[in-house]
N, C-alpha and C positions, 0 to 999 in steps of 0.2 A: 614562555607559552604555558604558564601555570594555569590551572583551573580549580575552581572550588568544588567541582563535581567529583565525587569519589568513584562512582561506578564507571566502568569502561563502556563506551558506545561502540558497538560492533557494526562495521560498515561493509557493504558489498558494492563494488564498482562495476557497472555495466556500460562499456564503452568500446567501440570497434577499433579505435586507433591505439595501438600498443604504446606508443610514446606518451600519449595522453594518460593512459592508465598508469604507466610507470611514474609519471610526474605527480599524479593525484595520490597514488599510494605513498610515495616518498614524502610529499608535503603533509598529508594527513597523519601519517605515523609519527611525525615530529611532535604532535600534540599528545601529551601524556594520557589524556582521557579518551582518545579516539584510536581505534584499532581497525585496520582494513583486514578482514578475515577471508576475503575472496574477491575474485574479479572474473569478468566474462567479456567476450568480444561480440556476442550476439544476444538477441532476445531469448532464443531457445535455451542457450547455455546459461543465461542469466537466471531464467526461471528455475532450472535445475539447482543452481547454487543457492538461490533464495529459499526454495522449499526444503533443501537439505540442511542449510546452516541457520536459517531463521534469524537474520540479522536485525538489529534495531533500526538501521537506516539502509535504504537502497539508493545509491547515487547513480542516476541513469540518464544517458543521452537519448534523444528522440530519434536521431537518424541512424538506426541500426539496420544491418542487412537482414533480408527475409522478414522475420517478425520485427516490426518497428517498435519504438519505445512506447507508443500509446497502446499498442496491442499487448505488450508485455505488462504495462502498468495495469491494464484492465484485468489480466489474468492474476496478477499478484494480489490485487485488492479483492478479487473474487475468492481466491483460495486462502489468503491470509489477510483478512480485513484490518487487523491491528498493525500490519507492517507499514512503516512510514517510508514513503518514496519522495525523494527530492529529484526533480528534473534538472539536469545540468546540460545546457544547450546553447547554441548560438542563435536560435530562432527567437525573434521578437514579434512575430505575427500574432494577431489577436486570436486566430483560430487555434494555434498551438497552445497558447496560454489558457484559453477557454476549455479546450478539450482536456488538457492535463489536469487542471483543477477540478473540472467536472467529473473526471474519472477517479478523483480522490488523492491526487498528489498533494503533499503537505508543504512542498517547497518548489519554487521555480527560480533557478539561478542561471545567469548568463555566464559563458565561459571566460569572460574577462574578469571574473571575480577574483579577489586576492585570496591567498591561503587562509589568512586570519579571518576574513569575512566568511569564507566557506565553512571554516571550523565553527564560527559563531552560528551560522545557519544550521549546521548539523546539531549543535547543542540545543538550540531553540526548538527544533522539530522533535528532538528526543525527549524534551520536557513537555511536549504536547501543544506547542504553538505552531504557527505557520510562518514561513519565511519567503518573502518575495523580493527579487532584485528591484532596485529603485526604477530602472528603465521600463519595467512592465507593471509597476504597482497600480497605475490607473486602469490598465486593461484588466488586472486581476480583480479589482473591485466591481467590475461589471459582471463578472461570472464566478464569484467566489463559491466554492463548494459548500455543502451543508453537512459535514461530518458531525455527529453528535458530540457534545461536551469537548469542543475544541476551541482554543483561543486563537487570536490573530496577532502576528508580529510582522508589520509591514516596514521593511527597511527602506528608509528614504522616501516615505510616503509624501505625496504632494501636499504642500501647505494649503493649497486651495480647498482641500476637503474641509478644513475648519471654517471656511467662509461660505459654506453651502447656503443656497437660498431656500432650502427645505424648511418647512415649519419646525422650529425648535422649541416650541412652547410645550415641552414635556415636563410634567410636574412629578419630580421624584423627591422622596423624603431624603433627609440628610443621610440616613443609614443606607438607603438604596443607592445614593450617589457614591458612598464608600464602597459598596458591593460592586457597583458597575466599574469603578476604577480597577478593583482587584480582578474582575472578570476580564477586562481589556488587557491587564498585565499577565493574563494566562493562568490565573489561580483556579484550582478546582474547588468544588463545594467544601471539601474537607479543609483545604488550605484557607479558604475564606473564613470558615467557622473558627479555625485556630487563630487567625490573625485578629478577628473581631471579638474573640472570646464569646462565641455563641455556639449553640448546638448545630450539627450538620443539617438537621431538619429545618431550623430557622434560616440558615444560609440558603438552603434550597428554596424555601418559601420566598425569600427576598428576590432570588434569581427569577423565579416564576413570575413574580409581580412585575419585575423590570421588563421581562419579555412581553408581557401583556401591555404595559404602558407604552413600550416602543413599537408595538404592533409588528413584532418579528417572531419567527418560528424557532430560532435557536440561538446559541451563544455567539456563533460566528457573525450572524446578521446583527446581533445586538452590538458587538464590538465595532463592526463597520459603521453602523448608524451613529454610535457614540462618537467615533472619530470624525465622521462627516459633519455632525452638528455641534461639535465642540462641547459635548456633555462631560468630558473628562479632561 
């Protein structure tokens, strides 16, 4: 379970079933770059832990007693906008997926996920991407949130997205195609500039041009449209 990442990803688990919390803590702590620094059994307790310890990732169930997961998620994003929340739930209904992503969750995982896949989800979200379980990826694309400067990582995304009937006659320059691929891969403007050996200003200009040509408002929408239309 080695990782190339050097920094430790600090995680708080908010889950009302103790056995589940114990299992998650044990599994995640087996990964050298992931450390569970706290856990809570309710939304209220979870908020206290999050505000006190300021983790990199909050792993949270939706079906919590009293204050449910969606209410806790809303409070976390209101008080700590930079905090990354991954929903870990058994719910596959569209309303839960829509509400979670709409409130700013950066991941939506079902509880049948393997420890390795969950660790991968945590790593991707910690690096600025979004992680969606394959069973709900199509629902996620209908209501993906619009957090600024965020990329998308759809695990098991439906192959049908590349066969969309949408108009795909979008004329991008060769350089813009390179930038779009890096954007979909989750690269920031600084990383794009470094990889293409251009200035950050130039990289930002290419991204702005891509957003205009794709008729989208942000990087998330650009990534989704690029995948849908087979642009990358």
